[in-house]
C-alpha positions as CSV (number, residue, x, y, z in Angstrom):
1,M,0.0,0.0,0.0
2,L,1.4,3.4,-1.0
3,T,1.3,6.2,1.6
4,T,-0.2,9.5,0.6
5,K,3.2,11.2,0.4
6,K,4.6,8.5,-1.9
7,K,1.5,8.6,-4.1
8,T,1.6,12.3,-4.4
9,A,5.2,12.3,-5.3
10,V,4.6,9.7,-8.1
11,I,1.7,11.7,-9.4
12,K,3.7,14.9,-9.4
13,D,6.6,13.2,-11.1
14,S,4.6,11.8,-14.0
15,A,1.6,14.2,-14.4
16,R,1.2,15.8,-17.8
17,H,-0.2,19.1,-16.3
18,D,-0.9,20.5,-12.8
19,T,-4.3,18.8,-12.2
20,D,-3.5,15.5,-13.9
21,T,-4.3,12.5,-11.7
22,G,-5.8,10.0,-14.1
23,S,-3.9,9.9,-17.4
24,A,-2.4,6.7,-18.6
25,D,1.1,7.9,-17.7
26,V,0.1,8.5,-14.0
27,Q,-1.8,5.3,-13.8
28,V,1.1,3.2,-15.1
29,S,3.5,5.0,-12.8
30,L,1.3,4.4,-9.7
31,L,0.8,0.7,-10.7
32,S,4.6,0.3,-11.2
33,K,5.3,1.7,-7.7
34,Q,2.6,-0.6,-6.2
35,I,3.9,-3.6,-8.0
36,D,7.4,-2.9,-6.7
37,E,6.3,-2.7,-3.1
38,L,4.1,-5.7,-3.4
39,A,6.9,-7.8,-4.9
40,K,9.1,-6.9,-1.9
41,H,6.3,-8.1,0.4
42,L,5.9,-11.3,-1.5
43,K,9.6,-12.0,-1.2
44,K,9.3,-11.9,2.5
45,N,5.9,-13.7,2.6
46,P,6.0,-16.4,-0.2
47,K,2.8,-18.1,1.0
48,D,0.6,-15.0,0.7
49,V,-1.5,-16.2,-2.2
50,H,-4.1,-13.5,-2.0
51,S,-1.5,-10.7,-2.4
52,R,0.0,-12.7,-5.3
53,R,-3.4,-12.6,-7.1
54,G,-3.6,-8.9,-6.5
55,L,-0.1,-8.5,-7.9
56,L,-1.1,-10.4,-11.1
57,Q,-4.2,-8.2,-11.5
58,M,-2.0,-5.1,-11.2
59,V,0.5,-6.4,-13.8
60,A,-2.4,-7.1,-16.2
61,D,-3.9,-3.7,-15.6
62,R,-0.5,-2.0,-16.2
63,R,0.0,-4.0,-19.4
64,A,-3.4,-2.9,-20.6
65,H,-2.6,0.8,-19.9
66,L,0.7,0.4,-21.7
67,R,-0.9,-1.2,-24.7
68,Y,-3.4,1.7,-24.9
69,L,-0.6,4.2,-24.6
70,E,1.5,2.5,-27.3
71,T,-1.3,2.5,-29.8
72,S,-2.4,6.1,-29.1
73,D,0.9,7.9,-28.6
74,K,4.2,6.2,-29.3
75,R,6.4,9.1,-28.1
76,R,4.7,9.2,-24.7
77,Y,4.9,5.4,-24.5
78,S,8.6,5.3,-25.3
79,A,9.4,8.1,-22.8
80,L,7.4,6.4,-20.0
81,I,9.1,3.0,-20.6
82,K,12.5,4.7,-20.5
83,K,11.6,6.8,-17.4
84,L,10.3,3.8,-15.4
85,G,12.9,1.4,-16.6
86,L,10.4,-1.1,-18.0
87,K,11.2,-3.5,-20.8
88,K,8.7,-4.8,-23.3
């Protein structure tokens, strides 16, 4: 779970304009941060099956957002992938 400060920092870092909280860029950035934190949790707690299912849902959701971004705006997609350090 992301704290409010972490979430605000991620949104501020990837927002396209001042009031942007829901663009695909922001959503992918938030999901990536949540996935990283949940992956750390699962390394410590390998039997937590419910959290593993949530992780898989987040990965699928991030993949869908990235696919949308790739088809709609290749430049933003490439910049976001590079910024987050994701590989296709």
